[in-house]
C-alpha positions in Angstrom: 144.8 116.8 -33.5 146.8 115.3 -36.4 145.4 112.4 -38.4 148.1 110.1 -36.9 147.3 111.1 -33.3 143.6 110.8 -33.9 144.1 107.3 -35.3 146.1 106.3 -32.3 143.6 107.9 -29.9 140.8 105.9 -31.7 142.8 102.7 -31.3 143.3 103.3 -27.6 139.7 104.1 -27.1 138.7 100.9 -28.9 140.9 98.8 -26.6 139.4 100.5 -23.6 135.9 99.8 -25.0 136.8 96.1 -25.5 138.1 95.7 -22.0 135.1 97.5 -20.5 132.7 95.4 -22.6 134.3 92.2 -21.4 133.8 93.4 -17.8 130.0 93.4 -18.5 130.1 89.6 -18.7 131.8 88.9 -15.4 128.4 88.8 -13.5 127.2 86.2 -16.1 130.3 84.0 -15.5 129.9 84.3 -11.7 126.2 83.6 -12.0 126.9 80.4 -14.0 129.4 79.3 -11.4 126.8 79.8 -8.6 123.8 78.8 -10.7 123.1 75.6 -8.8 123.2 77.3 -5.4 121.0 80.3 -6.4 117.2 80.2 -5.6 114.7 80.1 -8.4 113.5 83.6 -7.6 116.1 86.3 -6.7 115.6 89.7 -5.1 116.6 92.5 -7.5 115.3 95.6 -5.7 115.3 96.6 -2.1 113.3 99.3 -0.2 114.7 101.8 2.2 114.4 99.3 5.0 116.9 97.0 3.3 114.1 94.5 2.5 113.6 93.0 -1.0 110.4 94.2 -2.7 110.9 92.9 -6.2 112.0 89.5 -7.5 113.0 88.0 -10.9 113.7 84.5 -12.1 117.2 83.0 -11.7 117.6 82.7 -15.4 116.7 86.3 -16.1 119.1 87.6 -13.4 122.0 85.4 -14.4 121.7 85.7 -18.2 119.1 88.4 -19.0 120.4 91.3 -16.8 124.1 91.1 -17.9 123.0 91.0 -21.5 120.7 93.9 -21.1 123.4 95.9 -19.3 125.8 95.0 -22.1 123.3 96.3 -24.7 123.0 99.5 -22.6 126.8 99.8 -22.7 127.0 99.4 -26.4 124.3 102.0 -26.9 126.1 104.5 -24.6 129.4 103.9 -26.6 127.8 104.4 -30.0 125.9 107.5 -28.8 129.0 109.1 -27.3 131.1 108.3 -30.3 128.8 109.8 -33.0 126.8 112.4 -31.2 129.3 114.6 -29.5 129.7 118.1 -30.9 133.2 118.4 -29.4 135.7 115.6 -28.7 136.1 115.0 -24.9 139.5 114.4 -23.3 140.7 110.9 -23.2 140.2 110.6 -19.4 136.6 111.7 -19.7 136.0 109.1 -22.5 137.7 106.3 -20.6 135.7 107.1 -17.4 132.4 107.2 -19.2 133.2 103.8 -20.8 133.7 102.1 -17.5 130.6 103.5 -15.6 128.1 100.9 -16.8 130.4 97.8 -16.4 131.6 98.8 -12.9 128.1 99.6 -11.6 126.6 96.4 -13.1 129.3 94.3 -11.6 128.9 95.7 -8.1 125.1 95.6 -8.2 124.8 92.1 -9.6 127.4 90.8 -7.2 125.4 92.2 -4.3 122.2 90.5 -5.7 124.0 87.2 -5.9 125.5 87.3 -2.4 122.1 88.3 -1.0 120.4 85.4 -2.9 122.9 83.0 -1.4 121.7 83.9 2.1 124.6 86.2 3.1 123.8 89.1 5.4 124.3 92.2 3.1 123.5 95.7 4.1 122.3 96.7 0.7 121.5 100.3 1.7 125.1 100.8 3.0 126.6 99.4 -0.1 124.4 101.5 -2.3 125.4 104.7 -0.4 129.1 103.8 -0.7 128.8 103.0 -4.4 126.9 106.2 -5.2 129.1 108.3 -2.9 132.4 107.2 -4.6 130.7 107.5 -8.0 129.6 111.1 -7.3 133.0 112.1 -6.0 134.7 110.7 -9.2 132.2 112.3 -11.5 132.1 115.5 -9.6 135.9 115.8 -10.1 135.5 115.6 -13.8 132.2 117.5 -14.3 133.9 120.9 -14.8 136.2 119.3 -17.4 133.4 118.0 -19.7 133.4 120.1 -22.9 130.2 121.5 -24.4 128.5 118.6 -26.1 125.1 117.0 -26.6 125.6 113.6 -25.0 127.5 113.9 -21.7 126.7 116.2 -18.8 123.7 118.3 -17.8 121.9 118.7 -21.1 119.1 121.2 -20.9 118.2 124.1 -23.3 120.1 126.7 -21.3 123.3 124.7 -21.1 123.1 123.6 -24.7 122.6 127.1 -26.0 125.5 128.7 -24.2 129.0 127.3 -23.6 129.5 129.9 -20.8 126.3 128.6 -19.1 127.5 125.0 -19.6 130.8 125.7 -18.0 129.4 127.5 -15.0 126.7 124.9 -14.4 129.1 122.0 -14.6 131.5 123.8 -12.3 128.8 124.1 -9.7 127.6 120.6 -10.3 131.1 119.3 -9.8 131.5 120.8 -6.4 128.0 119.8 -5.3 128.4 116.2 -6.4 131.6 115.9 -4.5 130.0 117.2 -1.3 126.9 114.9 -1.7 129.2 112.0 -2.5 131.1 112.5 0.8 127.7 112.8 2.6 126.6 109.5 1.2 129.8 107.8 2.4 129.3 109.3 5.9 125.7 108.0 5.9 126.9 104.6 5.0 129.6 104.5 7.7 127.2 105.8 10.4 124.4 103.5 9.0 122.1 106.5 8.8 119.0 106.0 6.7 118.2 109.0 4.6 115.9 108.8 1.5 118.2 108.1 -1.3 116.3 110.2 -3.8 116.8 113.4 -1.8 120.6 113.5 -2.4 120.2 112.6 -6.1 117.4 115.2 -6.5 119.6 117.9 -5.0 122.6 116.8 -7.2 120.6 117.4 -10.4 117.9 120.0 -9.5 120.3 122.6 -8.0 122.6 122.8 -11.1 119.5 122.8 -13.4 117.9 125.7 -11.4 121.2 127.6 -11.4 121.6 127.2 -15.2 118.1 128.6 -15.7 118.7 131.5 -13.3 121.9 132.6 -15.1 120.7 132.1 -18.6 
């Protein structure tokens, strides 16, 4: 990549990062708007039965969580910018920048709506969100170049680019299948332990990588 093209690419990425960073504050703005209507203690975690099992103060949910998620976003941007061994494609970089803002917006909006007394099937929303996320990520997993920040980073994949490519190709197909399964579970309102699908999504590629080392 020429110096001029690289400079233009950096400017485009900076604009994307700025937009994604601003998205992190949407829940804070919405929370301020609804602040007077929200209860003093708000449910922030739900069990498999769709029942809240952990609460936090209103101030922490409205102000603390968005700021913490924004800090996580900044850390992820800095890490990816300066730790990659190889530059990822622009699409991969853009998608990675929007992951934290989009997830934080959806999750905190669900928290707010539930706190306002609306009937929300948190489990169904979680399955839909994770399903679409896995499908999107699965589509791009095989395209992630060998690096030390994005992807499945274990000794066998980091040591060998061939191992990396094969493992991420398998992971991509697997994540798409599991993503569709999560969406079907949500539509049919089928309760399946969430961690089972996530465990399969990660453990199968890891095991495959170790076997083919």
